[in-house]
C-alpha positions in Angstrom: 0.0 0.0 0.0 1.2 3.5 -0.8 2.8 5.5 2.1 1.2 8.8 0.9 -2.0 9.7 -0.8 -2.2 9.7 -4.6 -4.4 10.9 -7.4 -4.3 10.5 -11.2 -4.3 13.2 -13.8 -4.9 12.1 -17.4 -3.6 14.3 -20.2 -3.4 13.8 -24.0 0.0 13.8 -25.7 1.0 15.9 -28.7 3.2 13.5 -30.7 5.1 13.7 -34.0 4.9 10.6 -36.4 8.4 9.5 -35.3 7.4 9.7 -31.6 4.2 7.8 -32.2 6.2 5.1 -34.0 8.6 4.9 -31.1 5.8 4.5 -28.6 4.3 1.7 -30.7 7.6 -0.1 -30.6 7.8 0.3 -26.8 4.3 -1.0 -26.5 5.1 -4.0 -28.6 8.2 -4.7 -26.4 6.1 -4.5 -23.2 3.6 -6.9 -24.7 6.3 -9.4 -25.6 7.9 -9.2 -22.2 4.5 -9.7 -20.4 3.5 -12.6 -22.6 6.9 -14.2 -22.2 6.8 -13.9 -18.4 3.3 -15.5 -18.4 4.7 -18.4 -20.5 7.6 -18.9 -18.1 5.3 -19.0 -15.1 3.1 -21.6 -16.6 6.1 -23.9 -17.5 7.5 -23.5 -14.0 4.2 -24.1 -12.4 4.0 -27.6 -14.1 7.4 -28.4 -12.6 6.3 -27.1 -9.2 3.1 -29.2 -9.2 5.0 -32.3 -10.1 7.0 -32.1 -6.8 5.4 -34.3 -4.1 6.6 -31.9 -1.4 4.6 -29.1 -3.0 1.5 -31.2 -3.3 1.6 -32.2 0.3 2.4 -28.6 1.5 -0.4 -27.1 -0.7 -3.0 -29.6 0.5 -2.0 -29.1 4.2 -2.0 -25.3 3.8 -5.6 -25.4 2.4 -6.8 -27.6 5.4 -5.2 -25.3 8.0 -6.2 -22.1 6.3 -9.9 -23.0 6.2 -10.0 -23.6 9.9 -11.4 -20.5 11.7 -10.2 -21.5 15.2 -6.7 -23.0 15.3 -4.7 -24.4 18.1 -1.2 -23.3 19.0 0.2 -26.4 17.3 -1.8 -25.8 14.1 -0.6 -22.2 14.0 3.0 -23.3 14.3 2.5 -26.0 11.6 0.9 -23.4 9.3 4.0 -21.2 9.7 6.2 -24.1 8.8 4.1 -25.0 5.8 4.2 -21.4 4.5 8.0 -21.4 4.9 8.1 -24.7 2.8 5.9 -23.2 0.1 8.1 -20.1 -0.1 11.3 -22.2 -0.4 9.8 -24.4 -3.2 8.6 -21.2 -5.1 12.1 -19.8 -4.9 13.6 -23.2 -6.1 11.4 -23.2 -9.2 11.9 -19.4 -9.8 8.3 -18.5 -9.2 8.7 -15.3 -7.2 8.2 -11.7 -8.4 11.8 -10.7 -8.1 13.1 -13.7 -9.9 10.7 -12.9 -12.7 12.2 -9.4 -12.8 15.6 -11.0 -13.7 14.0 -12.8 -16.6 12.4 -9.6 -17.8 15.8 -7.9 -17.7 17.1 -10.6 -20.1 14.1 -10.3 -22.4 14.6 -6.5 -22.4 18.2 -6.9 -23.7 16.9 -9.1 -26.5 14.9 -6.1 -27.8 17.8 -3.7 -27.8 16.9 -2.0 -24.6 14.1 -0.1 -26.2 12.4 0.5 -22.9 14.0 1.1 -19.4 14.4 -1.6 -16.8 11.6 -0.1 -14.8 9.0 -0.6 -17.5 10.2 -4.1 -18.1 9.9 -5.0 -14.4 6.4 -3.5 -14.2 5.4 -5.7 -17.1 6.8 -8.7 -15.3 4.9 -7.6 -12.1 1.6 -7.5 -14.1 2.3 -11.0 -15.5 3.1 -12.3 -12.0 -0.1 -10.9 -10.4 -2.2 -12.5 -13.2 -0.3 -15.8 -12.6 -0.9 -15.6 -8.8 -4.7 -15.3 -9.4 -4.5 -18.5 -11.6 -2.4 -20.4 -9.0 -4.8 -19.5 -6.2 -7.8 -20.5 -8.2 -9.2 -17.0 -8.6 -8.9 -17.2 -12.4 -9.5 -20.0 -14.9 -6.6 -19.3 -17.3 -3.9 -16.8 -18.3 -4.9 -14.5 -21.2 -2.1 -13.5 -23.6 -2.2 -10.1 -25.2 -2.4 -10.3 -29.0 -0.5 -8.3 -31.5 -2.1 -4.8 -32.1 -3.9 -4.8 -28.8 -3.4 -1.6 -26.8 -1.0 -2.2 -23.9 -0.2 0.1 -21.0 3.4 1.3 -20.6 3.9 1.9 -16.9 6.9 3.1 -14.9 7.9 2.5 -11.3 9.4 5.9 -10.5 9.8 9.3 -12.0 13.6 9.2 -12.1 14.4 7.0 -15.1 12.7 5.9 -18.3 9.4 7.6 -19.1 9.0 10.4 -16.7 7.4 13.9 -16.3 9.7 16.8 -15.9 9.0 20.6 -16.4 5.6 19.9 -17.9 6.9 17.5 -20.5 7.0 13.7 -20.9 10.6 12.6 -21.2 12.0 9.2 -22.2 15.0 7.4 -23.5 17.1 8.5 -26.5 16.0 12.1 -26.2 12.3 11.5 -26.3 10.3 14.6 -25.3 6.6 15.2 -25.8 4.3 18.0 -24.7 1.0 17.6 -22.9 -2.2 19.0 -24.5 -3.7 21.2 -21.8 -6.6 23.6 -22.1 -5.5 27.1 -21.1 -8.7 27.5 -19.2 -8.3 24.3 -17.2 -6.7 25.8 -14.1 -7.1 22.6 -12.1 -4.9 20.6 -14.6 -2.3 23.3 -14.5 -2.3 23.4 -10.8 -1.6 19.7 -10.5 2.0 20.2 -11.8 2.9 21.8 -8.4 2.6 18.3 -6.8 5.3 15.7 -7.1 4.9 13.0 -9.8 5.4 9.5 -8.5 5.3 7.7 -11.9 3.6 7.8 -15.3 1.5 5.5 -17.4 1.1 5.7 -21.2 -1.7 4.1 -23.2 -3.6 4.7 -26.5 -7.3 4.7 -27.2 -9.3 4.6 -30.5 -11.5 7.7 -30.7 -13.6 8.2 -33.9 -11.4 5.8 -35.9 -8.1 7.5 -34.8 -5.6 6.3 -32.2 -4.8 8.9 -29.6 -2.1 8.7 -26.9 -2.7 9.6 -23.3 -0.5 9.9 -20.2 -1.6 9.3 -16.7 0.4 11.2 -14.1 0.2 9.6 -10.7 0.6 12.6 -8.3 1.3 12.7 -4.6 -1.4 14.4 -2.5 -5.1 14.9 -2.9 -7.0 15.9 -6.0 -8.1 19.5 -6.4 -11.8 20.1 -5.7 -13.8 22.3 -8.0 -15.1 25.5 -6.4 -18.7 24.7 -7.4 -18.7 21.3 -5.8 -21.1 21.2 -2.9 -20.4 19.2 0.2 -23.1 18.4 2.7 -22.8 20.2 6.0 -25.5 18.0 7.7 -24.2 16.0 10.6 -27.1 13.5 10.2 -26.2 10.1 8.5 -27.4 9.5 4.9 -28.8 6.1 4.2 -28.2 4.9 0.6 -29.9 1.8 -0.8 -28.4 1.0 -4.1 -29.7 -1.7 -6.4 -28.5 -2.9 -9.9 -30.4 -0.1 -11.7 -31.4 2.6 -9.1 -30.3 4.4 -6.0 -32.4 5.8 -3.1 -31.1 8.1 -0.3 -32.6 9.4 2.9 -31.1 11.8 5.4 -32.0 10.9 9.0 -34.2 13.4 10.9 -34.7 15.7 7.9 -37.2 16.2 5.1 -34.7 15.2 2.4 -34.9 12.1 0.3 -34.0 11.1 -3.2 -34.8 8.2 -5.6 -33.2 8.1 -9.0 -32.2 5.6 -11.7 -28.5 4.8 -12.1 -27.2 6.4 -15.3 -26.7 4.2 -18.4 -25.5 6.7 -21.0 -27.5 4.7 -23.5 -29.2 6.5 -26.4 -31.8 4.4 -28.1 -30.9 5.6 -31.6 -27.2 4.6 -30.9 -28.3 1.3 -29.6 -30.1 0.5 -32.9 -27.0 1.6 -34.8 -24.8 -0.7 -32.7 -27.1 -3.7 -33.3 -27.3 -3.0 -37.0 -23.5 -2.6 -37.3 -22.9 -5.9 -35.4 -25.4 -7.7 -37.6 -23.8 -6.4 -40.8 -20.3 -7.3 -39.5 -21.4 -10.8 -38.6 -22.9 -11.4 -42.0 -19.7 -10.1 -43.7 -17.6 -12.5 -41.5 -19.8 -15.5 -42.4 -20.0 -14.6 -46.1 -16.3 -14.3 -46.5 -15.3 -17.3 -44.3 -17.7 -20.2 -45.0 -15.0 -22.7 -44.1 -14.8 -21.4 -40.6 -18.3 -22.5 -39.6 -19.8 -25.9 -39.3 -23.2 -27.2 -40.5 -24.9 -25.6 -37.4 -23.3 -22.2 -38.1 -21.0 -22.6 -35.1 -17.4 -21.4 -35.2 -14.8 -24.1 -35.8 -12.1 -23.8 -33.2 -8.6 -23.1 -34.5 -9.8 -21.6 -37.8 -8.4 -18.2 -38.9 -10.9 -15.8 -40.6 -10.3 -13.1 -43.1 -11.8 -9.9 -41.9 -13.0 -7.6 -44.7 -13.0 -3.8 -44.8 -16.8 -3.8 -44.2 -16.3 -5.9 -41.1 -13.5 -3.7 -39.7 -15.4 -0.5 -40.5 -18.7 -1.6 -38.9 -16.9 -3.0 -35.8 -14.9 0.3 -35.4 -18.1 2.3 -35.6 -19.8 0.1 -33.0 -16.7 0.4 -30.7 -16.9 4.2 -31.0 -20.6 4.3 -30.1 -20.0 2.1 -27.0 -17.1 4.4 -26.0 -19.5 7.3 -26.1 -21.9 5.5 -23.9 -19.2 4.8 -21.3 -18.1 8.5 -21.3 -21.7 9.7 -20.8 -22.4 7.1 -18.1 -19.3 8.1 -16.2 -20.1 11.8 -16.4 -23.7 11.2 -15.2 -22.5 8.9 -12.4 -20.2 11.6 -11.2 -23.1 14.1 -11.1 -25.3 11.7 -9.2 -22.6 10.9 -6.7 -22.1 14.6 -6.1 -25.8 14.9 -5.3 -25.4 12.3 -2.7 -22.4 14.0 -1.1 -24.3 17.3 -1.1 -26.9 15.6 1.1 -24.2 14.6 3.7 -20.8 13.0 4.0 -21.7 10.2 6.4 -23.1 7.9 3.7 -24.1 4.3 4.6 -24.9 1.7 2.1 -25.2 -2.1 1.9 -22.2 -4.1 0.8 -23.8 -5.8 -2.2 -22.0 -8.3 -4.2 -23.1 -7.2 -7.7 -21.0 -10.0 -9.3 -23.1 -12.6 -7.7 -26.3 -10.8 -8.7 -25.2 -11.1 -12.4 -24.9 -14.9 -12.1 -27.6 -17.1 -13.5 -30.0 -18.8 -11.2 -29.2 -22.4 -10.2 -32.8 -23.4 -9.6 -35.0 -24.5 -12.5 -38.6 -23.1 -12.1 -41.7 -23.7 -14.2 -44.2 -21.0 -15.1 -47.5 -21.9 -13.7 -49.5 -20.2 -16.5 -48.0 -21.8 -19.6 -46.0 -24.7 -18.1 -42.7 -23.5 -19.7 -39.3 -23.3 -17.9 -38.6 -19.8 -16.7 -35.5 -18.0 -17.8 -32.5 -18.3 -15.4 -31.2 -14.9 -16.3 -31.1 -12.4 -13.4 -29.5 -9.0 -13.3 -26.6 -9.4 -15.8 -27.9 -7.1 -18.5 -29.0 -4.4 -16.0 -25.6 -4.4 -14.3 -23.9 -4.2 -17.7 -26.0 -1.1 -18.6 -25.9 0.7 -15.2 -22.5 -0.3 -13.7 -23.6 -0.1 -10.1 -20.2 -1.2 -8.6 -18.5 1.6 -10.5 -21.0 4.1 -9.1 -20.3 2.9 -5.6 -16.5 3.1 -6.1 -16.9 6.6 -7.6 -18.9 7.8 -4.5 -16.3 6.3 -2.2 -13.5 8.0 -4.1 -15.2 11.4 -4.0 -15.9 11.0 -0.2 -12.2 10.2 0.4 -11.3 13.7 -0.9 -13.5 15.3 1.8 -11.7 16.4 4.9 -13.8 16.2 8.1 -13.5 18.8 10.9 -11.6 16.2 12.9 -8.9 16.1 10.2 -9.8 12.6 9.0 -11.1 11.7 5.6 -14.7 10.8 5.0 -15.4 7.1 4.3 -18.3 5.2 2.7 -19.9 3.1 5.5 -20.5 -0.4 4.3 -23.3 -2.5 6.0 -23.3 -6.3 5.9 -26.5 -7.2 4.0 -27.0 -10.6 5.5 -26.8 -9.2 9.1 -29.0 -6.1 8.8 -31.6 -7.2 6.3 -32.9 -3.7 5.8 -35.5 -4.6 3.2 -37.2 -7.1 5.5 -37.3 -4.9 8.7 -40.3 -3.0 10.0 -38.8 0.1 11.6 -41.8 0.7 13.8 -42.2 -2.8 15.3 -38.7 -4.2 14.8 -40.1 -7.4 13.2 -38.7 -9.0 10.1 -40.8 -10.2 7.1 -39.3 -11.8 4.0 -40.6 -10.2 0.8 -40.6 -11.1 -2.8 -38.4 -9.1 -5.1 -41.4 -8.0 -7.0 -43.0 -6.3 -4.0 -41.8 -2.8 -4.6 -44.2 -1.2 -2.0 -44.7 -2.4 1.5 -47.2 -1.4 4.2 -45.7 0.1 7.4 -47.9 1.7 10.1 -50.9 1.7 7.8 -49.0 3.6 5.0 -47.7 2.3 1.7 -44.0 3.0 1.5 -41.6 2.5 -1.4 -39.2 -0.4 -0.6 -35.9 1.3 -1.6 -36.6 4.5 0.3 -37.6 2.5 3.4 -34.4 0.6 3.2 -32.4 3.8 2.9 -34.3 5.2 5.9 -33.3 2.2 8.0 -29.7 2.4 6.8 -29.6 6.0 8.0 -30.4 4.9 11.5 -27.8 2.1 11.8 -25.5 2.2 14.9 -22.5 0.4 16.3 -18.9 0.1 15.1 -19.9 -2.3 12.3 -23.2 -0.6 11.6 -25.1 -3.8 12.2 -27.8 -2.7 14.5 -30.8 -0.3 14.0 -31.9 2.4 16.5 -35.6 1.7 16.5 -36.4 4.6 18.8 -34.9 7.1 16.4 -36.8 5.4 13.6 -40.1 6.0 15.3 -39.1 9.6 16.2 -38.2 10.5 12.6 -41.0 8.5 10.9 -43.3 11.5 10.3 -40.5 13.5 8.8 -39.5 10.6 6.6 -43.1 10.2 5.2 -43.1 13.8 4.1 -39.7 13.4 2.4 -40.8 10.1 0.9 -43.9 11.7 -0.7 -41.9 14.6 -2.1 -39.2 12.2 -3.5 -41.9 10.0 -5.2 -43.5 13.1 -6.7 -40.2 14.4 -8.1 -39.0 11.0 -9.4 -38.9 10.1 -13.1 -41.6 7.4 -13.2 -40.6 6.3 -16.7 -36.9 5.6 -15.8 -37.9 3.9 -12.6 -40.5 1.7 -14.2 -39.2 -1.6 -12.7 -38.5 0.0 -9.3 -41.7 2.0 -8.5 
């Protein structure tokens, strides 16, 4: 973990054709080194797994690690097993620093086009991907194909690609300027902070490749003068779903329910579907030998991609890029609205990845006797990006300095412990509800489910925020009902069709 705070500034580069050619060459070298390190790791892993000492140590480590309560003897044995695993990994050259030595040899093969720092960072990326595979967190290692954009990343700002005096410097006299808007005072002000290291990457925008540089700066990001920060000392409960967000401020008449931004334009969606359909037809028409009788792709076949295919795919990629940009901008605005309500924001720690998974149970529709679809929230999560919105809110909160001198944090509540959607805040009783029940009756009043959960989250107490102050809920109930009615009246019913 970094010893000091950091933030990232992204700036576009002004390059000559020769400089762009040099960066392409550096990018290709980084790709070759990263792929080569991944191949080395896989070959050495096969040798490691063939060692009986490794198999015994790995099996024993899994048994001891899963135990929640360990005796003193088991703790001592676990330490010995970890030492054995470390020795075996060093014997088979499967440590990060040993991989750095291999990357240095590969770098010499390419004529030292890049510095040793960039080569070692590529080896580190390969090692982290390999570790995820070894631990069972990934199914396989993916190699980066030729022509695929690859990030060139440094480790420090002293050698290799570095920022100095408002320019990007590199080996062999490379010097490029940053494209900065003269009116962008915030970007100009960031050059006062020390640069830790830089990243260089390229993106395709409107059919043209453009190069960008990320400056990882020391300190905290500058806050825009117009950005409002909530001065309320009351907690803000935030109930976030896969497609919407509801927020309620405790003991006030302030509430909000809004859809999560998608950035999707229906006209652009039709164009994307049309371009993908045309591209698929062109691919099948020009490569009939690559498909079997059932029109399925034959594994191992190489297809010829026509100009029509490339042009349609490029246009679809550009439209999807626009959607991502719009969704990010709208998510930033919505997170600022939440922070304007208050900085003590509390939300449930949802696992959105599990919500995207298909249902395991097979159910039958009682009306027509057909098997119901097992799809759940995958497409909704893809369009709304709820996890990205939550991380954006947490990132913006971290830039807020509280009167105590500490940074604001996003309070995460364990969903399985609190069960906010099942709790009656007036009686304290739990009642399990179907997901289709968007309105619930509390105290003789119909209340929207998400706003009720946000109200309960705003009244959580304890260090882990796992208990609810029912007395405060009863005291603030009348104020909540007024805020609830105002939020429902102001909400966009069309966008919240599946929520309301």
